[in-house]
C-alpha positions as CSV (number, residue, x, y, z in Angstrom):
1,M,-54.5,4.1,56.1
2,K,-54.6,0.3,55.4
3,T,-56.0,1.1,51.9
4,K,-53.1,3.4,51.2
5,H,-50.6,0.8,52.4
6,V,-52.1,-1.9,50.1
7,A,-52.2,0.6,47.2
8,G,-48.6,1.5,47.7
9,L,-47.6,-2.2,47.9
10,L,-49.4,-2.9,44.7
11,A,-47.8,0.0,43.0
12,L,-44.4,-1.2,44.1
13,I,-45.1,-4.7,42.8
14,L,-46.3,-3.3,39.5
15,F,-43.1,-1.2,39.2
16,F,-40.8,-4.2,39.6
17,T,-43.0,-6.3,37.3
18,V,-43.0,-3.9,34.3
19,S,-39.8,-2.0,34.7
20,P,-36.5,-3.3,33.3
21,V,-34.2,-4.4,36.1
22,W,-31.0,-4.5,34.2
23,A,-28.7,-6.1,36.8
24,A,-30.9,-9.2,36.9
25,D,-32.0,-9.3,33.3
26,T,-28.8,-8.7,31.4
27,I,-26.7,-11.5,30.0
28,K,-23.4,-10.9,31.7
29,L,-20.2,-11.4,29.6
30,A,-16.9,-11.0,31.4
31,V,-13.9,-10.1,29.2
32,M,-10.6,-11.4,30.6
33,E,-7.8,-9.3,29.1
34,P,-4.5,-7.6,30.1
35,L,-5.9,-4.1,30.8
36,S,-2.7,-2.9,32.4
37,G,1.0,-3.5,31.8
38,T,3.1,-4.2,28.7
39,F,0.3,-5.7,26.6
40,K,-2.5,-3.3,27.7
41,D,-2.9,-2.2,24.1
42,I,-3.7,-5.8,23.0
43,G,-6.3,-6.2,25.8
44,D,-7.9,-2.8,25.2
45,R,-8.4,-3.5,21.5
46,Y,-9.9,-7.0,22.1
47,L,-12.2,-5.4,24.7
48,E,-13.3,-2.8,22.2
49,G,-14.4,-5.5,19.7
50,V,-16.5,-7.3,22.3
51,Q,-18.0,-4.0,23.5
52,Y,-19.0,-3.0,20.0
53,A,-20.6,-6.4,19.4
54,A,-22.7,-5.8,22.6
55,E,-23.6,-2.3,21.3
56,V,-24.8,-3.7,18.0
57,L,-26.7,-6.5,19.7
58,N,-28.3,-4.3,22.3
59,A,-29.3,-1.7,19.7
60,N,-31.2,-4.5,17.9
61,G,-33.1,-5.7,20.9
62,G,-30.4,-7.8,22.6
63,I,-30.3,-11.6,22.5
64,N,-33.8,-13.1,22.9
65,G,-34.9,-9.8,24.4
66,Q,-32.1,-9.6,26.9
67,Q,-29.4,-6.9,26.9
68,V,-25.7,-7.9,27.0
69,E,-23.7,-6.5,29.8
70,V,-19.9,-6.5,29.2
71,I,-17.7,-6.7,32.3
72,P,-14.1,-5.8,31.7
73,V,-11.6,-7.8,33.8
74,D,-7.8,-7.2,34.0
75,S,-6.3,-10.6,33.8
76,E,-2.8,-9.1,34.1
77,L,-1.8,-11.9,31.8
78,K,-1.5,-14.1,34.9
79,P,-3.5,-17.4,35.1
80,A,-3.9,-17.3,38.9
81,I,-5.1,-13.7,39.0
82,A,-7.5,-14.3,36.1
83,T,-9.1,-17.2,37.8
84,T,-9.3,-15.5,41.2
85,K,-11.1,-12.5,39.6
86,A,-13.3,-14.8,37.6
87,T,-14.3,-16.9,40.6
88,K,-15.3,-13.7,42.4
89,L,-17.6,-12.7,39.5
90,I,-19.1,-16.2,39.5
91,L,-19.9,-16.2,43.2
92,T,-21.0,-12.5,43.6
93,K,-22.6,-11.7,40.2
94,G,-23.6,-15.1,38.8
95,V,-21.6,-14.6,35.7
96,K,-21.8,-17.7,33.4
97,Y,-20.1,-16.4,30.3
98,F,-16.4,-15.4,29.9
99,C,-14.2,-14.7,27.0
100,G,-10.6,-13.6,26.3
101,G,-8.0,-13.4,23.6
102,T,-4.6,-12.9,25.2
103,G,-2.4,-15.6,26.7
104,S,-2.9,-19.3,26.1
105,S,-1.8,-20.0,29.7
106,V,-4.7,-17.9,30.9
107,A,-7.0,-19.9,28.6
108,G,-5.8,-23.2,30.1
109,A,-6.6,-22.0,33.6
110,M,-10.0,-20.6,32.5
111,E,-10.7,-23.9,30.8
112,V,-10.4,-25.8,34.1
113,L,-12.5,-23.1,35.9
114,A,-15.2,-23.4,33.2
115,Q,-15.6,-27.1,33.9
116,K,-15.5,-26.7,37.7
117,H,-18.3,-24.0,37.7
118,S,-20.3,-25.1,34.6
119,L,-19.7,-21.9,32.7
120,I,-18.7,-21.2,29.1
121,F,-15.4,-19.6,28.2
122,Y,-14.7,-18.7,24.5
123,T,-11.6,-17.3,23.0
124,Y,-11.0,-15.2,19.9
125,G,-7.2,-15.2,20.2
126,M,-5.8,-17.8,22.5
127,A,-4.3,-20.0,19.9
128,A,-2.3,-22.9,21.4
129,A,-3.6,-26.0,19.5
130,S,-3.6,-28.1,22.7
131,L,-6.5,-26.1,24.1
132,T,-8.9,-27.8,21.7
133,G,-6.5,-30.8,21.4
134,E,-5.4,-33.0,24.3
135,K,-6.7,-30.4,26.7
136,C,-10.2,-30.0,25.1
137,S,-13.2,-29.7,27.4
138,P,-16.9,-29.3,26.9
139,N,-17.2,-25.7,28.1
140,F,-14.4,-24.2,26.2
141,F,-14.9,-22.9,22.6
142,R,-12.3,-21.5,20.3
143,V,-13.7,-19.0,17.8
144,C,-10.4,-18.2,16.1
145,A,-7.6,-20.0,14.3
146,N,-5.4,-22.2,16.4
147,T,-1.6,-22.6,15.9
148,D,-2.1,-25.5,13.5
149,T,-4.5,-23.7,11.1
150,H,-2.9,-20.3,11.4
151,S,0.6,-21.7,10.7
152,A,-0.8,-23.8,7.9
153,A,-2.1,-20.7,6.1
154,L,1.3,-19.1,6.3
155,A,3.0,-22.4,5.2
156,T,0.6,-22.4,2.2
157,W,1.8,-18.9,1.3
158,V,5.5,-19.8,1.7
159,A,5.1,-22.9,-0.4
160,S,3.3,-21.0,-3.1
161,K,6.3,-18.6,-3.4
162,G,8.8,-21.4,-3.8
163,F,11.1,-20.5,-0.9
164,K,13.7,-23.1,-0.3
165,K,15.3,-21.9,3.0
166,V,13.1,-20.9,5.9
167,A,13.9,-19.7,9.4
168,C,11.5,-19.7,12.3
169,I,11.5,-17.4,15.4
170,A,8.9,-17.5,18.1
171,Q,8.3,-16.7,21.8
172,D,9.4,-19.4,24.2
173,Y,6.2,-20.7,25.6
174,S,3.4,-23.1,24.6
175,F,2.0,-20.8,21.9
176,G,5.3,-20.1,20.2
177,K,6.4,-23.7,20.3
178,E,3.1,-25.0,18.9
179,A,3.0,-22.3,16.2
180,T,6.4,-23.2,15.0
181,A,5.7,-27.0,15.0
182,G,2.5,-26.4,13.0
183,F,4.3,-24.3,10.4
184,V,7.2,-26.8,10.0
185,N,4.9,-29.8,9.7
186,K,2.6,-28.2,7.1
187,L,5.5,-26.8,5.1
188,K,7.1,-30.2,4.9
189,E,3.8,-31.6,3.6
190,L,3.4,-28.9,1.0
191,N,7.0,-28.6,-0.1
192,P,9.3,-31.4,1.0
193,D,12.2,-29.7,-0.7
194,A,12.0,-26.7,1.6
195,E,14.7,-26.6,4.3
196,V,14.1,-25.1,7.8
197,V,17.6,-23.6,8.4
198,A,16.9,-22.1,11.8
199,Q,14.4,-22.6,14.7
200,I,14.7,-19.9,17.4
201,L,12.8,-19.5,20.6
202,H,13.3,-16.3,22.7
203,P,11.8,-15.0,26.0
204,I,8.6,-13.0,25.9
205,G,9.4,-9.3,26.2
206,T,12.8,-9.5,24.5
207,K,14.3,-6.1,23.9
208,D,17.5,-6.9,21.9
209,F,16.9,-9.2,18.9
210,A,20.4,-8.7,17.4
211,P,21.7,-12.2,18.4
212,Y,18.7,-13.8,16.9
213,V,18.8,-11.7,13.7
214,S,22.4,-12.5,13.2
215,Q,21.6,-16.2,13.5
216,I,18.9,-15.9,10.9
217,I,21.2,-14.0,8.5
218,N,23.9,-16.6,8.9
219,S,21.4,-19.4,8.2
220,G,20.8,-18.0,4.7
221,A,17.1,-17.9,5.1
222,E,15.0,-16.5,2.3
223,V,11.9,-16.0,4.4
224,V,11.3,-15.9,8.2
225,F,8.2,-17.3,9.9
226,T,7.2,-15.8,13.2
227,S,4.1,-16.0,15.5
228,N,5.4,-13.1,17.6
229,W,2.9,-10.6,18.8
230,G,3.0,-7.2,20.7
231,S,6.4,-5.7,21.3
232,D,8.1,-8.9,20.4
233,L,6.9,-8.5,16.8
234,T,7.5,-4.8,16.4
235,L,11.0,-4.9,17.9
236,L,11.9,-7.9,15.8
237,L,10.8,-6.1,12.6
238,K,12.3,-2.8,13.6
239,Q,15.7,-4.2,14.3
240,A,16.0,-6.8,11.5
241,K,16.5,-4.6,8.5
242,P,19.1,-2.2,10.0
243,L,21.0,-5.3,11.1
244,G,21.2,-6.4,7.5
245,L,18.4,-9.0,7.2
246,K,17.0,-9.0,3.7
247,A,14.5,-11.9,4.0
248,K,10.8,-11.2,4.1
249,F,8.6,-12.2,7.1
250,A,5.6,-14.5,7.1
251,C,3.8,-13.3,10.3
252,Y,0.8,-14.3,12.2
253,Y,-0.1,-10.7,13.0
254,L,1.3,-8.3,10.4
255,N,-2.2,-7.0,9.7
256,D,-1.8,-5.0,13.0
257,D,-1.6,-1.3,12.2
258,Y,-0.2,-0.7,15.6
259,A,2.7,-3.0,14.9
260,I,3.4,-1.4,11.5
261,T,3.3,2.1,12.9
262,A,5.6,1.1,15.8
263,V,8.2,-0.3,13.3
264,S,8.4,3.3,11.9
265,N,9.9,2.0,8.6
266,D,7.5,1.0,5.8
267,E,10.4,-0.5,3.9
268,A,11.0,-3.0,6.7
269,V,7.5,-4.5,6.2
270,I,6.5,-4.0,2.6
271,G,6.4,-7.4,0.8
272,S,6.1,-9.4,4.0
273,V,2.8,-11.2,4.7
274,G,0.3,-11.5,7.5
275,A,-2.4,-14.0,8.1
276,E,-5.6,-13.8,10.1
277,V,-9.3,-14.8,10.3
278,Y,-10.3,-11.1,10.0
279,M,-8.7,-8.3,8.0
280,L,-10.0,-4.9,6.9
281,T,-9.1,-5.9,3.3
282,I,-11.4,-8.9,3.1
283,P,-13.6,-8.3,0.1
284,G,-17.4,-8.0,0.3
285,T,-20.3,-5.6,1.1
286,A,-20.8,-7.0,4.6
287,N,-17.3,-6.1,5.7
288,E,-17.5,-2.7,4.1
289,K,-20.6,-1.9,6.0
290,F,-19.1,-3.2,9.3
291,I,-16.0,-1.0,8.8
292,E,-18.2,2.0,8.0
293,G,-20.4,1.5,11.1
294,F,-17.5,0.9,13.5
295,K,-15.6,3.9,12.1
296,K,-18.6,6.1,12.5
297,S,-19.2,5.0,16.1
298,K,-15.6,5.0,17.3
299,G,-13.6,7.2,15.0
300,Y,-11.1,4.6,14.1
301,Y,-11.0,1.3,12.2
302,P,-11.9,-2.2,13.6
303,T,-8.5,-3.6,12.7
304,W,-7.2,-7.0,13.7
305,L,-8.1,-7.7,17.3
306,R,-11.3,-5.6,17.3
307,G,-12.7,-7.4,14.3
308,K,-11.8,-10.8,15.6
309,A,-13.4,-10.2,19.0
310,Y,-16.5,-8.7,17.4
311,L,-17.0,-11.7,15.1
312,A,-16.5,-14.3,17.9
313,T,-18.9,-12.5,20.1
314,M,-21.5,-12.3,17.4
315,M,-21.2,-16.1,16.9
316,W,-21.6,-16.7,20.6
317,A,-24.7,-14.5,20.5
318,E,-26.0,-16.7,17.7
319,A,-25.6,-19.8,19.9
320,V,-27.4,-18.1,22.8
321,K,-30.2,-17.0,20.4
322,K,-30.5,-20.5,19.0
323,A,-30.6,-22.0,22.5
324,G,-33.5,-19.6,23.4
325,S,-32.0,-19.6,26.9
326,V,-29.0,-18.5,28.9
327,D,-28.7,-22.0,30.3
328,V,-25.1,-23.1,29.8
329,D,-25.9,-26.6,28.8
330,A,-28.5,-25.4,26.3
331,V,-26.0,-22.8,24.8
332,R,-23.3,-25.4,24.6
333,T,-25.5,-27.8,22.7
334,A,-26.8,-25.0,20.4
335,W,-23.2,-23.9,19.6
336,E,-22.0,-27.4,18.5
337,G,-22.4,-27.6,14.8
338,L,-23.6,-24.0,14.5
339,S,-22.7,-22.1,11.3
340,Y,-22.3,-18.4,11.3
341,D,-22.0,-16.3,8.1
342,G,-20.2,-13.2,9.2
343,L,-17.8,-10.8,7.4
344,A,-15.0,-13.3,6.8
345,G,-16.6,-16.4,5.3
346,T,-18.6,-19.1,6.9
347,W,-17.6,-20.2,10.4
348,T,-18.8,-23.6,11.7
349,M,-18.2,-24.8,15.3
350,R,-16.9,-28.4,15.1
351,A,-18.8,-30.4,17.8
352,C,-16.0,-33.0,18.4
353,D,-13.5,-30.5,19.8
354,H,-15.1,-27.0,19.9
355,Q,-12.6,-25.7,17.3
356,V,-14.3,-23.4,14.8
357,Q,-13.7,-24.3,11.2
358,Q,-13.1,-21.1,9.3
359,P,-11.0,-19.6,6.5
360,V,-7.7,-17.8,7.2
361,W,-6.9,-14.8,5.1
362,T,-3.4,-13.9,3.9
363,A,-2.3,-10.5,2.5
364,E,1.0,-8.9,1.7
365,V,2.0,-5.5,3.0
366,V,1.8,-2.8,0.4
367,A,2.8,0.9,0.3
368,K,-0.6,2.3,-0.6
369,N,-4.0,1.4,0.9
370,P,-7.4,3.1,1.5
371,F,-7.1,3.1,5.3
372,F,-3.8,4.6,6.4
373,K,-1.0,6.9,5.2
374,H,1.5,4.3,6.2
375,A,2.0,0.8,4.7
376,Y,-0.7,-1.8,5.4
377,V,-1.9,-5.1,4.1
378,G,-3.3,-5.2,0.6
379,P,-6.2,-7.3,-0.8
380,A,-6.8,-10.4,1.3
381,T,-6.8,-13.9,-0.2
382,M,-8.8,-16.7,1.4
383,V,-7.2,-20.0,2.4
384,A,-10.2,-22.4,2.6
385,P,-10.8,-24.3,5.9
386,E,-10.4,-27.7,4.2
387,K,-6.9,-26.9,3.2
388,I,-5.6,-26.1,6.7
389,N,-7.8,-27.8,9.2
390,V,-6.6,-30.8,11.2
391,P,-9.0,-33.8,11.5
392,C,-10.5,-34.1,14.9
393,E,-9.0,-37.5,15.5
394,A,-5.5,-36.1,14.9
395,T,-5.8,-33.2,17.4
396,G,-5.5,-35.3,20.5
397,C,-9.0,-34.4,21.7
398,K,-10.9,-37.5,22.8
399,G,-14.1,-36.1,21.4
400,L,-16.7,-33.9,23.0
401,A,-19.8,-34.7,20.9
402,K,-22.5,-36.6,22.6
């Protein structure tokens, strides 16, 4: 009887020694997105990009032999709710890695939490420049354009077209304000003769843009800059042309097929321009293969948010791989100065502020394209990092490099 008991115990020990215990062995990555409410579609698409990155990584052996476990979290786009849910995951599941793309206010709260609990939070879409500027912190990494670089790319396009009168319209919170400031500053640098004839801020979730469109028309603007996203972008574009606005738009997010579809009028967007760190129309075999693989797996294209989240997560994975460990300090050190050659040019994580240095791509909306029956962005043109990046000493970050 004693022999059987010992044999059974040995078998149990052997089972737990050689068998994969996924809950303990996985690298847990919590994705903080609005998965309900008005901006659910934004959060869903970001999540899909992270999940696909995990699928690709896991199909190729994981990171240093460990599988990646993605944990979706509904931030509800509210900082207090996001941090409460994140804290629970930290305390109950030992989660060390978090990411998100929606809401710079959520990012600010998560940045504080990351320092408090010694975890890493990276973003592929939270763009307020201050997050890696005066609010920079060691455990926060931005793997996307910020408002300075994103706006600079659009200012480069506007300046190249020779527009003299420019209007700006943005959502009335930190992101919109910083995006507008970045655009205006860069435009003045590139074309001192250009005049900003209107600067408009409106509440998030605005339904009636008529008063703002009238103001733009009366200003005589030839082109309109906007950092709007979600319904604030689609409703602005949808209402502008019927109200008589003839000016083209220079948009942060006009490579969004959802936005173009929601406008329901190709003529309202053709000729306007979008700018992003990832587009379907970026040239190259690597991007073509990525699009093909994603489409085969999901049945739809990795447009905009999906592509951004995928690339950022693959860069995070490179940092973990380089560290050879899931230890936060080791990963942080490995990520600083790391270069990643993905689908959209070389991305390098600047050590002094944890702002990735990367190209931004611009493309005008055209009627015919290989992806959709409706209008979409045409061939993408790269704006090199050195043309748009702000020196670390000018960001307000006191410096993070050791």
